[in-house]
N, C-alpha and C positions, 0 to 999 in steps of 0.2 A: 504494500500500500504506500502511496505517496500523498503528500499534502502540499497545497499551493500557498506559499507565504509571500506577503508583500514586501518589496524592498524599499529603500529610501527614495527611489525615483518613481514610486507608484506602480511598479510593474510586479506581476506575480511570477514567482520562480518555483520550480518543483524541488521538494525536499523529501528524501526517504528516511523516515524516523528509524532510530535504532530499536532493535527488538529485545535486547538483553541489557539490564542495568549493570553498572559497576557494583560489585558486591564485596565491600571491604569486610575483613574479619574484625570482630571486637577483640580486645586484648588487655594487657596490663596497663597501668597508668604510665604516662610518658616519663622518661627519665632524663632526656637531654634538653628539653625545652619546656617552658611554662606557656600554655596556649589558651587564650580566651577567645570565644566567639561573641561578638556584640550582637545580641539577639533582637529580632523584631517583635512587635506586639501584633496580636490578631484583633482586628476590630470586631465589634458586635454588628453584624449586617442588618439586624432587625431594629436597631435603635433609631428613633426619629431624631436625628441630629443634623446640624449644619456645620460647615467648616469652621465656624467661629464658636461653636458650643463646646463644652467640656467633652473630652474623649469618652467614647463608650467602648469598653474592652471586653472581648470574649475571654474571660479568665481561664476557663477550662482548656481551651485551645492554646492559649498563650503559655500556660504552665506545661501542657503536654509537649510543646515544642522544646521547652527547656529540658525536659526529661529526655527527649531525643538527643540533644546535644550532650548531656551528661552521660548518656548510655555509651557514647563513643569516646569518653574520656576527656572531652573538652570542658574547660571552665566556661562559665557564663559571665559576660560583662553586661550588667543589667542597667536599664534606664539611661542608656547612652544615646547618641544621635541616631543609631540604627533603629531604636525604639521610638523614633520621631520625637525625641525630647526637644522641645522648643519649636517643633513643627507639627503641632496637633496634640501632643501630650503635655498637659500643664503640670505644675508641681503637685497638685492634689492627686492627679492620676499617676504620676511617677512615684509618689510616696506609697500609694497603694500597691503599685507594681513591685516596689522594693520589699515591702512587708511580705507580700504573698510569695515572691520568688525566693526570698531568704528563708522563709519557713519551709518551702518545698526543697530547697537545697539541703537544709538540715535533715529533712526526712529521708532523703535518698542518698545523702553523702556526697553531694555535688559541690564543686568549688564555685564560689560566686564573689564578684566584686561589683560594687554599685556606684553609679555616678552621683557626685556631690556638686551641685551648682548653686545658682542664685536665681532661678527662674520664677520664684514666687514674687520677685520684683522686676519691673521693666527697666528701672533706672534708680539711681539713688546716690547718696554720699558714700564715701569710703567706709564710714562706720555702718551704714545700712547694708552695704555689700558684705562686710564681715559678718554681720548678724545673720544675714540670709544664708551664707555659707555655714555658719555655726549651727543653725537650725537643721540643715540637711545632713551635716556631718553627724550630729547627735542621733538622728533617726537611723542612718546607715549603721553606726556603731551599735546602737541598741538592737538592731535586727540581727547582729552577729556576722554581718558581711564586711569584707574589706572595702575601704573607701577609695574611690578614684576622684581626685580633685580635678574637676573639669574646668575648662576655660569659661569665663563668665562674660557675657555681653555687657552686663551692668558694670563690671570692673573695667572693661575696655573703654566704656563711655566715661566713667568717673575718674580713672587714673590720668594724671597729668605728667607723670615721669616714671622712669624705671623704679625709683625709690618707693612709689606707691605700691607697685607689685611686690617688692621685697618686704614691705611692711605687712601687707595683707596675707601673703603666703606664709611669712614667718610666724605671724600670729596663729594661723590655722595649724601649722605643723607643730608648733610648741604644745598645742593642746590635744593633738591627735593621740588616741590611746594606742594605736598600732601603726606600723609603717603603711603609708599610702602609696598610690600610684598617681603621679602628676601627669596631666594630659595637656599636650599642646596641640590644639586643633587649628589648622590653617584656614585662611579666609576662603579657599576654594570649597571648603565644606560649609562655612558660615561666614558670609561677607562682613557681618557685624564684628568679627574678631580681627579685622585688619589692624595692624599695629600693636598686636598683643606683646606683652613684656616691655612695652614702652617705646617701641620703634618699629617702623615698617622696613628698616634695614635688618635683614635676617641675621647678619653677623652680630650686630649690636644686641638684637633680641636674644640670640643664643647665649651671649655673655651674661646677660641678666638672668636667664633661665638657669644657667650653670652656677651662678652666684647663690641663687636660692638653694640649689641642691647641695653645694659645698658647705653651706651654713647649717644644714640639717640632715646629713647623710644617714643618721640612725633612724630618722622618721620617714625615709623614702625607700620603699621596696623597689620602685622602678619608675621609669618615665614612659609614657606612650606618645609617640611622635607621629602626627598625621599631616605631613607637609608634602607628600608625593615627590620627594627629592632624595633618592637613595644615597647619593654622595654626601649630602648634608647629614643624613642620619648616621652614616658610618663615621664621619668625622666627629659627630656629637657623642656617639657611644664610646669612642676611644678616649674621650675627655671625662667620662663619668668616674666618680670615686669608686674604689673597690667595693663590691657588694651591691651596687645600685644597678639594676637591670635596665636594659632598653627593650621595651615592647614595641615592635613595629606596628604602626597603623597605616603603613604604605600599601594601599591596595593595588598599586601598579608594579611594585618590585619585591613583593614579599618572599618569593622563593629564594632569591639570592641573599636577601637580608637575613632570613632565618638560617640558611645554610652557613653563612658567615665566611670568614677568611682566617688567615693565620693569627690575626690579632683579636678575634672575637666574633660574636654573632648577636643577633637579636632574637628575643622571645617574640610572642605575637599576641596582639589584641586587635582583631580585625572584623570588620563588617562582612567582608567577603566569606569569612568562615561560617556565616549563617547558612547560605546555600551549599557551601562546599564541605560542611561538617564531617560526614563520614569519610570522604576522600582525603580531606586535610588530615584527619586523625590517622588514617592509614599511612600517609606520607611521613608524618612525624614518627610513627612507630618504626618505619624503615630507617629514618635518620637515627633513631635510638640505637640501632645496631651498628652505627658507624658508616652506613652506606649512603653517602651524600649523593652519589650519582643516581641511585634508585629513588631517593627523595625528590631530586630535581626532575627525574623522568615522570614521576606522578604529578608533581605540582606545577611544573612549567607550562603544560598544556592548558591549565586553568586560567592563565593570565589574560588570554584574549577575552574570555568571558568577563573577568573582573574589570578590565579596561573598558569594555563595552558598558557594563552596568554603571561604572563610575565616570563615564564621560560627562563633559560639561553640559548643563549645570550640575556639578558633582553632587550637590546636596540632595538631588532627586534620585540618587541611587536606591533609596529605600523602596521605590516603586518596583524596580526590577527584582529586588530581594523578596518582596511579598508575592509578586507574580510567580516566581519560581517555587515558593512554598506552596502556593495553590496548585500549581501543576504537579508538584511532587506528592500531593495528597496530605500535606500537613495541616491544611485548613480547607473548609468546604466552599470557600468563596474568594473572589478577588475584590474585596472592599478594604479600604484603609481608613485609619483615623484621619479626620480632616478632609476626606475625599481625595487623598493624594494619589489614588489609582489613576487619576487623569493626568498626572504630571509627565508621563512618557507616551510617545506616539505608538501607534500600532506597528509600524515597521521596526521600531526599537524593540518592542516586546517580542515580535516574531523572531528577530535575530537572537534575542536572549534565549528563547526556546530552542532554537537550532543549536546554539553553542552548548547549552546545558545538556541537551539530549545527546549531542556528540560525545560528551564526557561521561555519559551514563549516570547522570545525577538523579534521574527519576526512578524510584523503586519500582514503579509500574509504568513502563513507557506507553502502554496503550491508554491508560488513564490520562497521562499528560497530553497525548495526541488528541484524545477526545475533548479535553478541556480547551486545548488550543483551537480546535475546530469550532467549539462553542463561541469563543471570543471572536473568531473571524466572522462567523455568521452574525453576531451582534453588531459588528462594524459594517455589515453589508457585503462582505467578501464571499463570493460564491465561485466554485470551481468552473 
């Protein structure tokens, strides 16, 4: 059987779907790398909502997807931008997500780290930004999860100099009960974060970032870097204090960064490991044996899909992630918080289907094909 898929020029092309999925084996916990998947949320499709109203989440399906990730040995990075944090999911929704996911992690023995931000305020003074961070940090620590200190739109707006970042982050790190992960999210993911760490010059921003880390190495488990610049990440990780990990957030260059070089390697905290979960886990287990070539052979072919999902405007990559979760059978619908399923075109989604199917990511290829056909018919595409 074949399927007709629309391309970017509005023409139909014939594609022959794969008949057998990639079938990774489950195994022991990872030994060579710490790996988190930033997981998406599943919207409640029956809720009578608008893009501006509070998010309606299907909690059963959302938690089931996290159990899927944990079953393959991956950690879950919760309430991050993949979960539409700041793009449909407000602080009240994120707080409930953190509570539920942390409890589920405890019940099944899964690893979890949760995002701490300031999204309960749109803007404010430095003191108000600190208070917002403190509120979220307290909730995450009370839940028993590790904290990820996320970049703050409110701080980017309120800060007037690098010293303001040093003061706010120093204050938070001094009171953190356990080592945290610092997250540097670039403006390609969120334009409101332009000039973070006090400068649009990335060299100067990096120096400030490293100054924060150097002052509190005992309070920092690692850093997550999402700048889509492999060379800059490698240079940064080589300057980290002993014991501070680098978690790559580079969805364009992750195989080479995780594999590393003679001077070190990156761990991972990636949105692309949401759809790639089982395959990514298999690749890391191969790497655990010391087989770097085997690791790259598994993971390198996935980069084309990742680059496609994360193409500009990069912040809309969540649409492709949720679309693939629907095709894979992890949820019964293709609806998103805030109506974000409309953020990508039909040709974009068709190409995502083709690339994911070619990798064998769909446990039931026939189900994925049928759902792709349903979407095509919805858009008026007929063979």
